[in-house]
C-alpha positions in Angstrom: 9.6 23.1 10.8 12.5 25.6 11.3 15.0 23.1 10.0 12.9 22.4 6.9 12.5 26.1 6.3 16.3 26.7 6.7 17.1 23.9 4.2 14.5 25.2 1.6 15.4 28.8 1.9 19.1 28.2 2.1 18.9 26.5 -1.3 16.7 29.3 -2.7 19.1 32.0 -1.4 22.0 30.1 -3.1 20.3 29.9 -6.4 18.3 33.1 -6.6 20.6 35.6 -4.6 24.1 34.5 -4.4 24.3 33.0 -8.0 22.6 36.1 -9.4 24.2 39.0 -7.7 27.6 40.5 -6.9 28.6 41.2 -3.4 27.2 44.4 -2.1 24.0 46.2 -0.9 21.7 44.4 -3.4 22.8 40.9 -2.2 22.5 42.0 1.6 19.0 43.3 1.0 17.9 40.2 -0.8 19.5 38.0 1.8 17.4 39.8 4.5 14.3 39.3 2.5 15.0 35.5 2.3 15.4 35.4 6.0 12.1 37.1 6.6 10.3 34.9 4.0 11.7 31.8 5.8 10.2 33.0 9.1 6.7 33.7 7.7 5.6 30.0 7.1 7.2 29.1 10.4 5.1 31.7 12.3 2.1 30.7 10.4 2.3 27.2 11.8 3.6 27.8 15.3 1.3 30.8 16.1 -2.0 29.1 15.1 -4.4 29.5 18.0 -1.8 31.6 20.0 -2.8 35.0 18.6 -6.2 36.7 17.8 -7.8 35.4 14.4 -7.8 39.0 13.0 -4.0 39.2 13.5 -3.3 35.6 12.4 -5.3 35.6 9.2 -3.1 37.9 7.1 0.0 36.1 8.4 -1.5 32.7 7.3 -2.3 33.9 3.9 1.0 35.4 3.3 3.1 32.7 5.0 1.3 29.8 3.5 1.0 31.2 0.0 4.7 32.0 0.0 5.5 28.5 1.2 3.6 26.9 -1.8 5.4 29.4 -4.2 8.8 28.6 -2.7 8.2 24.8 -3.0 7.6 25.1 -6.7 10.5 27.5 -7.1 12.7 24.9 -5.4 11.5 22.1 -7.8 11.9 24.3 -10.8 15.5 25.3 -9.8 16.3 21.7 -9.0 15.4 20.7 -12.6 17.9 23.1 -13.9 20.8 21.8 -12.0 21.9 19.6 -14.9 22.3 22.8 -17.0 24.4 24.5 -14.4 26.6 21.3 -14.1 27.1 21.1 -17.8 28.2 24.7 -18.0 30.6 24.2 -15.1 32.1 21.1 -16.7 32.6 23.1 -20.0 34.3 26.0 -18.1 36.7 23.4 -16.6 37.6 21.7 -19.8 41.3 22.3 -20.6 42.0 25.1 -23.2 43.6 24.4 -26.4 47.3 24.4 -26.5 48.8 27.6 -27.8 50.9 27.5 -31.0 54.4 29.0 -30.7 55.5 31.2 -33.7 59.0 30.4 -34.8 61.1 33.5 -35.6 64.6 33.7 -37.3 67.6 33.9 -35.0 68.9 37.4 -34.3 65.4 38.8 -34.3 63.5 39.7 -31.0 61.0 37.1 -30.0 57.6 38.9 -29.8 55.6 38.4 -26.7 52.6 35.9 -27.3 49.4 37.7 -28.2 46.8 37.5 -25.3 44.0 35.1 -26.0 40.6 36.7 -26.6 38.5 35.8 -23.7 34.8 36.3 -22.8 34.7 37.7 -19.2 33.7 34.6 -17.1 31.7 36.5 -14.3 29.2 38.1 -16.8 28.7 34.8 -18.5 28.0 33.0 -15.2 25.7 35.7 -14.0 23.8 35.7 -17.3 23.2 31.9 -17.0 22.2 32.1 -13.4 19.8 34.9 -14.0 18.2 33.3 -17.0 17.7 30.0 -15.1 16.4 31.8 -12.1 13.9 33.8 -14.2 12.7 30.7 -16.0 12.3 28.8 -12.8 10.4 31.8 -11.1 8.0 31.9 -14.0 7.2 28.2 -13.9 6.8 28.4 -10.1 4.5 31.4 -10.2 2.5 29.8 -13.0 2.2 26.6 -11.1 1.3 28.1 -7.7 -1.1 30.5 -9.2 -3.0 27.9 -11.1 -3.0 25.7 -7.9 -4.5 28.6 -6.0 -7.3 29.1 -8.5 -8.2 25.4 -8.5 -8.0 25.1 -4.7 -10.6 27.9 -4.3 -12.9 26.8 -7.0 -16.1 24.8 -6.8 -15.4 21.1 -5.9 -15.8 18.6 -8.8 -18.5 15.9 -8.3 -17.2 12.3 -8.7 -19.8 9.6 -9.1 -18.5 6.2 -8.0 -20.8 3.1 -8.4 -19.8 0.5 -5.8 -21.0 -3.2 -5.9 -21.4 -4.9 -2.6 -22.2 -8.7 -2.7 -24.4 -8.8 0.4 -26.4 -5.7 -0.4 -30.1 -6.1 -0.4 -31.5 -5.3 -4.0 -34.0 -2.9 -2.3 -31.0 -0.7 -1.5 -29.7 -0.5 -5.1 -29.0 3.2 -6.1 -28.8 4.4 -2.5 -26.4 7.5 -2.5 -23.9 8.2 0.1 -22.4 11.6 -0.5 -19.0 12.0 1.2 -16.4 14.6 1.7 -13.5 15.1 3.9 -10.7 17.6 4.8 -12.7 20.8 4.8 -10.0 22.3 7.0 -12.1 25.3 7.9 -9.5 27.9 9.1 -8.2 31.5 8.7 -7.8 30.8 5.0 -10.7 28.6 4.1 -14.4 29.0 4.8 -17.1 31.5 4.1 -18.7 31.3 0.6 -16.3 28.5 -0.5 -17.7 26.1 2.1 -21.2 27.2 1.4 -20.6 26.2 -2.2 -19.5 22.7 -0.8 -22.9 22.2 1.0 -24.8 23.4 -1.9 -22.9 20.9 -4.2 -23.8 18.1 -1.7 -27.5 19.0 -1.4 -27.7 19.1 -5.3 -26.8 15.3 -5.3 -29.9 14.6 -3.3 -28.1 12.3 -0.8 -29.6 9.4 1.1 -26.8 9.7 3.6 -24.0 12.4 4.0 -20.6 11.1 5.3 -18.0 13.5 6.6 -14.9 11.6 7.0 -12.8 14.0 9.3 -10.5 17.0 9.3 -13.4 19.3 9.1 -11.9 22.1 11.1 -8.5 23.7 11.9 -9.3 26.0 14.9 -11.6 26.5 17.7 -15.4 26.7 17.7 -15.5 30.4 18.8 -13.2 31.0 15.8 -15.0 29.1 13.2 -18.7 29.2 14.3 -19.8 31.1 11.4 -17.8 29.2 8.8 -19.1 25.8 9.9 -22.7 27.0 10.3 -23.6 25.9 6.6 -23.6 22.3 7.8 -27.0 23.0 9.3 -28.3 23.4 5.7 -27.5 20.0 4.6 -30.5 17.9 3.5 -30.2 14.2 3.7 -32.9 11.5 3.8 -31.2 9.4 6.5 -28.9 11.7 8.2 -25.4 13.5 8.3 -22.7 11.7 10.0 -19.1 12.6 11.1 -16.0 11.0 12.3 -12.9 12.7 13.8 -9.7 13.3 11.8 -6.3 14.0 13.3 -6.9 17.8 13.0 -9.9 17.7 15.3 -7.3 16.7 18.0 -5.3 19.8 17.3 -8.3 21.9 18.7 -10.8 21.6 21.6 -12.1 18.3 20.5 -14.7 18.0 23.2 -16.1 21.5 22.2 -16.5 20.5 18.6 -18.2 17.1 19.4 -20.8 19.1 21.3 -21.2 21.8 18.7 -21.7 19.5 15.7 -25.0 17.9 16.8 -26.4 21.5 17.1 -25.9 21.6 13.3 -27.8 18.3 12.8 -24.5 16.4 12.4 -24.4 13.0 14.2 -20.9 12.1 15.5 -20.0 8.3 15.3 -17.3 7.5 17.8 -16.7 3.8 17.6 -20.4 3.2 17.0 -22.8 2.4 14.3 -26.3 3.2 12.8 -28.7 1.4 10.6 -29.5 2.7 7.2 -32.9 1.4 6.0 -35.0 1.4 3.0 -38.1 -0.5 3.9 -37.1 -3.9 5.5 -33.7 -3.7 3.9 -30.8 -2.3 5.8 -26.9 -2.0 6.1 -24.8 -0.7 9.0 -23.0 2.5 8.8 -20.1 2.5 11.3 -17.7 5.1 12.3 -14.4 5.2 14.3 -12.1 7.7 15.8 -9.0 8.7 14.0 -6.0 6.6 14.6 -4.2 9.5 16.4 -7.0 9.9 18.8 -5.5 7.5 21.4 -2.5 10.0 21.7 -4.8 13.0 22.5 -4.9 12.0 26.1 -8.8 12.4 26.1 -10.6 9.7 28.1 -12.2 7.1 25.9 -10.7 8.3 22.6 -9.1 5.9 20.3 -10.2 3.8 17.2 -12.1 0.8 18.3 -13.7 -1.0 15.4 -14.7 -4.0 17.5 -16.7 -1.8 19.7 -18.3 -0.2 16.6 -19.3 -3.6 15.3 -20.1 -5.5 18.4 -23.5 -7.3 18.4 -24.3 -6.5 14.7 -26.1 -8.8 12.3 -23.2 -10.3 10.2 -25.6 -10.9 7.3 -25.8 -7.2 6.7 -23.1 -5.3 4.8 -21.2 -2.6 6.7 -19.9 0.7 5.4 -17.2 2.2 7.6 -16.2 5.8 7.9 -12.6 6.1 9.0 -10.5 9.2 8.4 -7.2 7.6 7.5 -7.0 5.0 4.6 -4.4 3.0 6.6 -7.3 2.0 9.1 -8.4 -0.3 6.3 -6.1 -2.9 7.7 -8.6 -3.3 10.7 -11.5 -3.1 8.4 -10.2 -5.9 6.3 -9.6 -8.1 9.3 -13.2 -7.7 10.5 -15.0 -8.2 7.2 -16.0 -4.5 6.4 -17.4 -4.2 2.9 -16.6 -0.6 2.1 -14.4 2.0 4.0 -14.8 5.6 3.1 -11.7 7.8 4.0 -10.0 11.0 3.3 -6.7 12.5 4.9 -4.6 12.4 1.9 -6.1 15.4 0.0 -5.2 13.4 -3.1 -1.6 14.7 -2.6 -2.7 18.3 -2.6 0.6 19.5 -4.2 2.2 17.3 -6.7 4.5 15.4 -6.2 3.5 14.8 -2.6 1.2 12.1 -3.7 4.3 9.8 -4.0 5.1 10.6 -0.4 1.7 9.8 0.8 2.2 6.1 -0.3 5.0 5.8 2.4 2.2 6.0 5.2 -1.0 5.0 3.4 -2.2 2.2 1.2 -3.5 4.4 -1.6 -3.6 8.1 -2.5 -7.2 8.6 -3.8 -10.0 7.0 -5.5 -11.2 3.3 -5.4 -9.2 0.3 -4.6 -9.5 -3.2 -3.4 -7.7 -4.0 0.0 -8.1 -7.7 0.4 -12.0 -8.4 0.5 -12.6 -4.7 1.6 -13.3 -1.9 -0.8 -11.7 1.4 0.0 -12.7 4.9 -1.4 -10.5 7.8 -0.7 -12.0 11.2 -1.4 -9.5 13.9 -2.3 -11.0 16.4 0.2 -12.9 19.7 -0.2 -10.3 22.1 1.4 -6.7 22.3 1.9 -4.0 22.5 4.6 -1.1 25.0 4.6 -0.6 26.4 1.1 -4.0 27.6 -0.3 -3.2 25.7 -3.5 -4.0 22.3 -5.1 -1.8 21.0 -7.9 -2.9 17.7 -9.4 -5.7 17.1 -7.0 -8.9 19.1 -7.5 -11.3 19.6 -4.5 -13.9 16.9 -4.5 -17.4 15.8 -3.4 -18.0 12.2 -4.0 -21.3 10.3 -4.6 -21.0 6.7 -3.6 -23.9 4.9 -5.2 -24.5 1.4 -3.8 -25.6 -1.7 -6.0 -25.5 -5.4 -5.2 -23.1 -7.6 -7.1 -19.4 -8.5 -7.1 -16.9 -5.7 -6.8 -15.7 -4.1 -10.0 -13.3 -1.3 -10.4 -15.7 1.7 -11.1 -13.0 3.2 -13.4 -13.2 0.6 -16.0 
């Protein structure tokens, strides 16, 4: 984290301070400011859980907000590098040869007239300051828009999913799913209440929470997570762990959630019925659970599906999309996942593909359908650029899989 902050802020210092100022007190003061700003996101990450929440909250807001702004300042400045390179090459191009004036012999040779030149330093400063101001405006506008979107009401995406083995009696059954609430020092309160209200407005048959609900301890977030108790679902509210549940006291959370009416699926399944028709809803631990050191934790899809009626379809809740490799091997019909945040901050969605099979939305992975919801909250910078917060309504229908976007 520290190395990343040094590299990021080193570049920002080079472009925003060194290139735009002359040596002196102003440059020294701005350099000190950059050092402080580099430390804030580092402290926001490393001090989480180590200081009282009342002291940590303002640090998190300032540190993570600056991190998002700094990231887009970096991208905006990077785009202007070709302009700086062109200006540098132009300055280095050879000057036209001077013409000598011939004078008759016997006369004094006049000294050549000095060439008229524009002072180089003011021109360089003007260009650097112009580019810095433009990049700063773009970064501020992008980060500001992202902050508004991240803290706005989630969009509702309705996704019809066709499953060949689904009993026609289950047609139209609604699984309302969301992930990545990341309840924390900077997200919760009224914003999470709004997520719960949005879910209830969809009249769900099943609510599926696919991990990364919290970023903190039960005692810190008890009030923020309390709206879960208001969820209304015909056939239950279910939850599987994400990787962030293992950054806190996992056991305490797994005990607390059932008191709010949320059933935790840990490598197990439940029947979802409508009359005599049924399908299996399974849930597995996050793939990082095995590294937590907690006894019995670790994704085990075989255990979740052991003894089931193979004639029934199975819908799997698994936090990370990459877990679809196991789902495909075991004949799972549909996997619901989160984890990616839809990229959260463009262009991170391209980086997501280095670790996951898709970024968001519906896709076919072999014979298994995968839906990745973009998440309701955020992690780190309180911003979303190119990925709105989302609640997804999965509506099941019998039939052959068809891309719901077509």
